[in-house]
C-alpha positions in Angstrom: -20.7 147.2 70.0 -17.3 145.0 69.2 -15.9 146.8 71.9 -18.2 145.8 74.5 -18.3 142.2 73.2 -14.5 142.2 73.3 -14.5 143.7 76.8 -17.1 141.1 78.2 -14.8 138.2 76.4 -11.9 139.3 78.2 -14.0 139.7 81.6 -15.3 136.1 81.0 -11.7 134.8 80.3 -10.4 136.6 83.5 -13.2 135.1 85.8 -12.6 131.9 84.2 -8.9 132.1 85.1 -9.7 133.2 88.5 -12.0 130.2 89.2 -9.4 128.0 87.8 -6.5 129.2 89.8 -8.7 130.1 93.0 -7.6 128.0 96.0 -8.4 124.3 96.2 -10.4 123.1 99.0 -8.8 121.1 101.2 -9.4 117.5 100.8 -10.2 117.3 104.6 -12.4 120.5 104.8 -15.0 120.4 107.2 -13.2 117.5 109.1 -13.1 117.9 112.9 -9.8 119.0 113.8 -7.3 116.3 115.6 -7.7 116.4 119.4 -5.2 118.4 121.1 -2.5 116.6 123.1 -2.7 117.3 127.1 0.3 118.9 128.0 2.5 117.9 131.3 2.2 121.3 133.2 5.2 121.1 135.7 5.2 123.3 139.0 7.9 126.1 139.0 10.6 126.2 141.6 11.0 129.4 143.5 14.5 129.0 143.8 14.9 128.5 139.7 15.9 124.7 140.3 15.3 122.4 137.5 11.9 120.5 137.9 12.0 116.9 136.6 8.4 115.3 135.5 7.4 111.3 135.1 5.8 110.1 131.9 2.4 110.0 134.0 2.0 113.5 133.7 1.4 114.2 137.5 4.5 113.1 139.5 7.5 115.5 139.5 10.3 116.2 142.0 12.5 119.6 142.2 16.5 119.1 141.8 18.2 120.9 144.2 21.2 122.7 143.1 20.5 122.2 139.2 19.2 125.3 137.9 16.5 125.3 135.1 18.0 125.1 131.6 20.7 122.8 133.0 21.3 119.2 132.0 21.9 116.5 134.9 24.8 114.3 134.7 24.1 110.4 134.0 24.5 109.8 137.7 22.0 112.6 138.9 19.5 111.8 135.9 19.4 108.2 137.2 19.0 108.8 140.8 16.0 111.6 140.1 14.6 108.9 137.8 14.7 106.1 140.7 13.3 108.7 143.0 10.4 109.4 140.5 9.5 105.7 139.9 9.7 105.0 143.7 7.0 107.9 144.4 4.9 106.6 141.4 5.1 103.1 142.9 4.1 104.3 146.4 1.1 106.3 145.1 -0.1 103.1 142.8 0.8 100.1 145.0 -1.8 98.0 142.9 -0.1 98.8 139.6 1.2 95.9 137.3 4.9 96.9 136.4 6.0 94.2 134.0 9.3 93.0 133.7 10.5 92.5 130.1 10.7 88.7 129.1 14.1 87.5 128.1 14.8 87.3 124.5 17.8 86.2 122.6 19.3 84.3 125.3 22.8 82.7 124.3 22.7 79.2 123.3 23.8 76.4 125.9 27.2 75.2 125.3 27.3 72.7 122.4 23.9 73.5 121.3 23.4 74.0 117.7 22.1 77.3 116.7 18.7 77.2 114.6 19.4 79.0 111.2 16.5 81.4 112.1 18.8 82.5 115.2 22.1 84.0 113.9 24.7 85.4 116.4 24.1 89.0 117.5 26.4 91.3 115.5 28.4 93.5 118.3 25.8 96.3 119.6 27.0 99.8 118.3 28.7 102.1 120.8 27.0 105.6 121.8 29.7 107.5 119.9 28.4 106.4 116.3 25.5 108.3 114.9 22.1 107.6 113.7 22.3 106.2 110.2 19.8 108.4 108.1 16.7 106.5 106.5 17.5 103.6 108.7 17.2 99.9 107.4 15.8 100.0 103.9 14.3 96.9 102.3 17.7 96.4 100.2 20.0 96.6 103.4 22.2 93.3 102.7 21.0 93.0 99.1 24.5 93.4 97.6 26.2 90.8 100.0 23.4 88.3 99.0 23.7 88.7 95.5 27.8 88.1 95.6 26.6 84.2 96.0 25.8 83.8 92.6 25.9 80.1 92.4 23.0 79.8 95.3 19.4 80.3 94.7 18.7 83.4 96.2 15.3 85.8 96.7 15.5 88.6 94.3 12.6 91.0 95.1 10.0 88.2 95.2 8.2 87.7 98.6 7.9 83.8 98.1 10.9 83.1 96.0 13.6 80.7 96.6 16.2 82.1 99.1 19.3 80.5 101.0 20.5 80.1 104.4 22.8 82.8 103.6 20.0 85.3 102.8 18.4 84.5 106.1 21.6 85.1 107.8 21.8 88.7 106.1 18.4 89.5 106.9 18.6 88.4 110.5 21.8 90.5 111.0 20.1 93.4 109.3 17.2 93.5 111.6 19.2 92.7 114.8 21.6 95.7 113.6 18.1 97.7 113.6 17.1 96.7 117.1 20.7 97.3 118.3 20.7 100.7 117.0 17.1 101.3 119.1 18.7 99.9 122.1 21.5 102.6 121.8 19.1 105.4 121.3 16.8 104.2 123.7 19.8 104.4 126.7 21.5 107.6 125.3 19.8 111.0 126.3 21.7 113.3 123.8 20.8 110.8 120.9 17.2 111.0 121.7 17.4 114.7 121.7 16.9 115.1 125.3 17.9 118.5 127.4 18.1 117.2 131.0 20.2 114.2 131.0 17.2 111.8 131.1 17.1 108.8 128.6 14.5 106.3 128.3 15.9 103.4 130.1 16.0 105.4 133.4 12.4 104.6 134.0 12.2 101.6 131.6 15.3 99.3 132.2 15.4 97.0 129.2 12.5 98.5 127.7 10.1 97.4 130.8 6.6 98.0 131.0 6.4 99.4 127.3 3.8 97.4 126.4 3.7 97.7 122.4 1.3 94.7 122.1 -1.5 96.7 123.8 -1.5 99.4 121.5 -3.5 101.2 120.1 -5.3 102.2 123.3 -6.6 105.0 125.0 -3.8 106.9 126.9 -4.8 109.3 129.7 -1.9 111.3 129.7 -2.8 112.4 126.0 -6.3 112.2 126.2 -7.0 110.2 123.1 -6.5 106.7 121.6 -2.5 106.6 120.8 0.1 104.5 119.0 3.2 103.4 120.8 5.1 105.9 118.7 2.7 108.5 120.2 3.6 107.4 124.0 7.3 107.5 123.0 6.8 111.1 121.4 5.0 112.0 124.8 8.2 110.9 127.2 10.7 112.6 124.7 8.7 116.0 124.9 7.9 115.6 128.6 10.4 113.8 130.9 13.2 113.9 128.5 12.2 117.4 127.5 13.1 117.0 123.7 11.5 117.7 120.4 8.9 115.0 119.3 10.1 112.7 116.3 8.5 112.3 112.8 6.9 108.9 112.1 9.5 108.2 109.7 12.7 109.2 111.8 15.4 106.6 112.0 15.2 107.0 115.7 11.7 106.4 116.1 11.7 103.5 113.9 14.8 101.8 115.6 13.4 102.3 119.1 9.8 100.8 118.2 11.8 97.8 116.9 13.9 97.8 120.0 10.7 97.8 122.2 8.8 95.0 120.1 12.0 93.1 120.2 12.4 93.1 123.8 8.4 92.0 124.3 8.7 89.1 122.2 6.6 86.5 122.8 3.9 88.5 124.6 0.4 88.5 123.5 -1.2 90.8 121.1 -4.2 92.5 123.2 -4.7 95.9 122.0 -6.6 98.2 123.7 -5.6 96.9 127.2 -5.5 99.3 129.8 
């Protein structure tokens, strides 16, 4: 009898342990899976040539003399991108292709620069690497704290801060935007494999419309954010790997695109 009782206790303990250590129910169990993103299926060249597609998911062209798997030179890539854009505009004569508003123009000679418009730091060269982690809230903080005699902001959103603080913050922001400019114009930096960079179809970030996101994006077949469309272009025309949301290149490009569209009315959901 004691043996049976003891055995039952052991079995109860094992069963309890199994329940306690069993697989936990996923927090989103039973939820519908996210919609699958459409793929841009490019036609295959019978001669094995490279085929490049536009970000509309439909327009493409075969590049004679360049085999699949090879990369275009920048001159070739620019020519191909221009030809693709001409074809798209021919097929879509009523499309509104907006130019980018001019921002951060140089002040007229003798004009006083407001303290919120600090001179732009020199743009980074294409040889520089993307800084891991991007700009952080502490960027420039050490420099600010060197000015001990001035009232400064020290972690308080609405605390006192000086002109020097504002200058450092503006320079940090502009540096972030400039990094986005560099990546946007550099096929290798964005991870492309065919030599196409973002600026070849979107000079100065034209027609990127961050102020209209989120919106339904036909190419993706779902509601998308700006970063979703950036990744679509990276995966398709650029032929690279999609970037994580926190990737410093993605964050910098978003900053650059928003900076180029400064002053445009926020109108999310616009087609």
